[in-house]
Each structure stands twice: as C-alpha cells, then as structure tokens.
N, C-alpha and C positions, 0 to 999 in steps of 0.2 A: 523493488521500492520505487514507487512513482511520486509519492508526496512525502516531503521531509519537513518537520518543524525544527527551527533552529532558535536557540535561546542561550543565555549566559549572563554574565555579570553586567552590572551598570558600571560606567567609567569610574565613579568614586570608590567602588568596591575593589578596584584594581589600582587605586591610587593614581588614576589618570585624571588630571584636572585641566589640561590644556588640549585644545583640538589638534595641535600639531605634534603631540607626544609621539616619538618614534616607535613606541611599543605598539601603537595602533596598527602600524604597517605590518608588524610581525603577526599580530592577531588576524588581520585581514588575509595575510598570505597563508596562514594555517587554515582558515575557513575556505579560501579559494582552492587550496590543494585538495581538501576533502570533497568539496562540491564538484570539482572537475572530475574526480574519480567516480563519484556517484552519478553524475550526468552521463559519463561514458558507459555506466552500467544500467542506464535507463531512467534516471531521475528526471521528472518533468516539472515539478512544482516545489518551490521553497516557500514555506509559510512562517510568518513572524507576527508578533503583535506590534512591532515597531517601537519598542521601548529603547531608551538611550543605551548606548554601549554596544555589546555584541550583536544585538538584533539590528540596529541601524547600520553597523559596519557590514553585517551580512547583506543587507539591502544593497549597499554600495557595491559589494563584491558581485552579487547576482546581476546588477545592472551593467557592471563592467564585463561580465561573462557574456551577457546578451549582445553587447557591442562587439565582442570577439566572435559573434555568430554561434555561440553555444545555444542549443535548443532548450532553454530553461525559462520558466515563468515564475513571477514573484507575486505572492499574495500577502497583503498587509491587513490584519484584522485587529485593530485596537479594541480594548475592552469597552471604551466609551468615547464620546465626542470630546474633542479638545484635550486629549491625553497629554499633549505637549505644552499646554498653556503655562505651566510653571517651570519649564525647562530653560536652561541657558539658551540664548538666542542662536548660537551656533548649531545646537542640536535641533532646535525648532526648524531651522532652515533645511537641514538634512532630511528631517522627517517630512516636511512639506514637499521637497523635491522628490524623494523616494515615493511618497504617496501618489504624486502626479504621474510618475513613470511606471508604477506597478501595474501588472496585468489585472490585478483585482485588489480593490481597497474598499472595505466596508466595516464600520464599527459594529461590534457585537450588540451593544446597547445603544439605541438612538437617543441618548441622554447624556448629561454630564456625569461626573463621578458621584456615585451614591453610597458606595460601601465596598468593603473587601470582597463581597460575594461576586462582584464583577470580575475580579482577577481570577477567582476560583473557576468561574464559568468560562473565562477565556482559556485557562489551562486545559480544562476538560474538552472544550470545543476543538482546540488545536490538536490535542491527542486523538480525539475521535476522527478528525478529518485527515490525519496523516498516517503513514505506514511505519514511521520511525521518527526518532528525534535525535538531534545532535546538540549537545550542551557543552559549552566551554565551562569547565568545572574543575575545582580542586575539592574532592569529596571530603577532605578534612575541614574545609572552610566553605561550605556551600552557599552562604550568604542568601541573597534573594532568590537564587535558583532552587533553593530547597523546596519551595512550594510546588514548582513545576515538577521537580524530580520526584516528589512524593506521589503526585498524580500519575506520572509516567511509570513508576514502579507498580502502582495498582494495576495499570493497563497491562504491564508486562506479566503480572501474576495471573491475570485473567486469560491470557493468550499470548500470541506472538506480537510483541511490540518492542522492537530493539531500541535500547538506549545507548546511543553512540556518544563518545565524549572526545573533547579536545582537552588535554590535561596540561599542567605546567610543564611536564616532561616533553610533550609534543611541541609546545611553544619554544622550549630550549633547543630542540632539534631544528626547528625552522630558523631560529636565530643563527645557529651554527652553519646551516646550509647557505643562508644569505651571506654570512661573513666569508665563507669559503669561496662563494661565487664572485664576491667583490672585495677582496682583501684590502685594496687601497683606500676604499671608502671608510674603513674602520680605524685607520691610524690616527685620525683627528678626533675620535670620540672618547 
C-alpha cells in the first residue's frame, strides 16, 4: 500500500465542540499509531479532502510525522473552492495551515459549492487514487462517513480495496495505553 485515503467523523458527530477537547489527542494518537505502522510497511501518501474533524487531525498528524523525518506525503483534495468558508475560525486556521504545508493541494472542482454531486465525485476520486482507506468509524452509527463507506464497499466488491477502520474499541485501547504510560496525569481528571 503506497497511497491511503483517511476519513472519519466531523467533530460535532463525536460531540467535540471545543478545539482543546482532550479526546482529540486520543484520536490523533490512534491515527498516528496506524500511520506509523503503514509508513514502516511502505506507505508514501496520505490523501484527505480536508474536512473538519478526523481529516484535519490526520493532516496535523502527517505534518508532525514529517517533522519527525518520516518519509510521508500529504495530499489535500477538497471537493470545491472555499470548503472551509462556513467553518468555525479555529478549523479554518488549521485547514489553511495544512493546505499551505501539504505536498499536494488542489480542489477537485475549481468552483464554489454547487451540489452534493461534488461530494460523491470527491469520494470516488479519493478511492480511485488510493490503494486502501482508513476510516474512523462506529459501524452502528456511521454518520457522515456512510457515504464514503458506501463508495469504498463498491470498490472493495469490484476488486482489492481494503477498508481499514479505527473503531471506538481501538480508541479505548489508546486511552488505556496513554493512561498507563502517564498514570500521574490522570489523577486530576
């Protein structure tokens, strides 16, 4: 696997409303753990559309890994221009910063939002350009990830397109690992 698409929930779908919510750290750690393994196995590119939540946090993780000298590239392919125009300012800043630091950044449609077809085209494009996908997902409550997951399942049924997941159980394991590594930090929470 050389190219991986990563997606998942938006912050509000996980009841995350503040940019400093400590759960973001656990999510980022879970993403980092997976990506590190994949990079060691030959992963070269991570692709995202840059949407709020899991995708932007993935961008931050990839940029951190690059700073740690991991040989990984980041591609951000938003479905249309000004995707972030209605987002909270905090997420707009992260999107702008990640877009500037990405190895590749190009909107799929060189136009503003026109309709849901742009999201469908984005999902198909990301799947077509990647060898597999990693989705932060609880299959019982797929939320906005259901559209991407549906396209990924079609690709899987046509051939070899692995659908990798980070589940709530995986996140619980990360929380336990972090708590075991730093037991003193958790007495005050």
